[in-house]
N, C-alpha and C positions, 0 to 999 in steps of 0.2 A: 400537464404537459411534461414529458420526460426528456426534454432535450438538454444536453450538456454542452459545455464549452471547453475546448482544448486551450490550455494556457501554455504559451511558449515563453522561453527565456528571451532576454534581449538578443541572444545569438541564434534565435530561431529553432532551438531544439525543444522538444516537448518537456514540460515541467510536471504538469498534472492536469487532471480533469476537474473543472469547477462547475457550479450551477450557472445557468444562463442569467439568473437574477444577480448573482455576485459579479458576473462579467459586465453587466450593464452598470452596476454601481461603480466598479473600477474604471469603466470607460468615462462615466460622467465626472469622476474625480481626476481624470487625466493620467491615471496610473498605467493604463494599457492602451494599445492601439488595436483597433478592430481590423483583422486581416481578411476574414471571410464571414459571411452572414448566411443564415438559413432563410428560406423563402417565407417563413412564418412572421407575420407582423403583429406586434402587440400595440394596444392603444391605451392612452391615458387621457384625462380630460384636456390636456394641453398639447400632446404630441403623439405621433405614431412612429414606431421604429421597428426595424427588423432585428430578430434575435441574433446575437453574435455566435458564430460557430467556432471561430478561432481568433484568439487575441494574443498579442505579444506584449510582454512587460516593457515599459519604457526605461526603467532603471534596473541596475544590477541588484538582485535580491541579496539580503544579508544572510550569510551562511553561518550556521551553528557549528562550532568546533567540537561539540560534544559527541558527535557521531550520529548514527541513525536513531530515530525515535523508537522507543520500546513499544512494539505492537505485534499483534498476532501474525500479520503478513511478514513483518521483518524477522520474526523468529523462524518462520518457515523458510525464508530466504537464507538466513544465516545457516540453517541446518540442511539446506539444499533439498527440501521436501523429502527428507529421509528420516525414518524412525531412528532415534538415537539408541534404541535398545536392540532391535533385530536387524537394522541396516537396510530394510526394504524401502525403496523410493515409491511414493504414491502421489496421487493428485490431492489437491487441497481438501477436497470433500471427504477424503478417507483418512485425514490426519486430525489430531487435536494437540493441545498443549499439556505438558505434564510438569508438575512441581517436583524437582529432584528430591528436595527435602519437603515433604508434604506440609500444607498449611496447618493441618491438625497437629503437627510437631514443631510449629513455629517457622515454617518456611515462608519466604517472601515471594512476591511476584516481581522478579527482577531478572535482568539478563543472565546473571550467574546462577539462577535457580530454576529456569524454565527451559525445557527442551521439547522438540517435536517428537510425538509418539503416534504409533498407529493405535487403533482402538483395542485390538487384542492384547498388545503389550501394556497399554494403560490399565486394562481390566486385570491383567495378571499382577501388575505392581500394586494396585488397589490400596492406596493410602499408606504405603510403606516406603522406606528409602530403598534404593537399588540393592544395597547390601542386605537389608531385611528380607527382600523379595528374591534374593539370590539371582539378581540380574546385573549384567555388566553394561555400563554406559560407554558407548563408542567414543564419544568426545566430551570433554568437560565443557560445560556451557560458559561462554565468556561474552563480555560486551564487545561487539565488533566496532572497529574504527570506520569501516565502510562495508557496503554490501556489494556482492558481485553483480547482481541484477538490480536494475533500477525499478522503481514502482511503475514507471511507464512500460517497461518490458513486461512486467506482470500483467498490466492492463491489456497490452497487445495480445498476450497469450490467451487471456480470458475472453476478450471481445470478439464476437463474431459479427456484430452489427456496428461497424465503424462507419459513421456518417460520411457520405461522399464528399462533403465540404472539408473534411479533415485530410483528404488525399493530398499528398505532396508535403504535408507537415508532419504526418504521423510516422 
């Protein structure tokens, strides 16, 4: 079953998408309130219940002050889906990540050493630093304090099959 559950903040704004199994566990623990359910019913030996489609957190989540998590999607967001070598904006499928200082030369996988690049630029750079490859970096990579687009905005852009049960919350 490939149903997912939309998790809302206590203020009713979308936070993220979670599995329906996790939503049921959070509901039984009293951590979320079920706002909307799918028509699908699951059965256990002792009970039957409908799968939650939308749940709302009961308590305010703890916020990390470290900034956004280091991830592929967040690198693309930071760099605005733009190759940091040629400046062309592409969709996610046409981009990859590039180590400014290559791993073979001691480069780390960190905010300040990873940039978004298109495949042709990545192949041209080929395991060298931008200077060694005679390429110019458009912006120096830095750890962002926040990202312009939220993860939910990304999901909205990518999703064509948003469940009808999410309408009004999404």
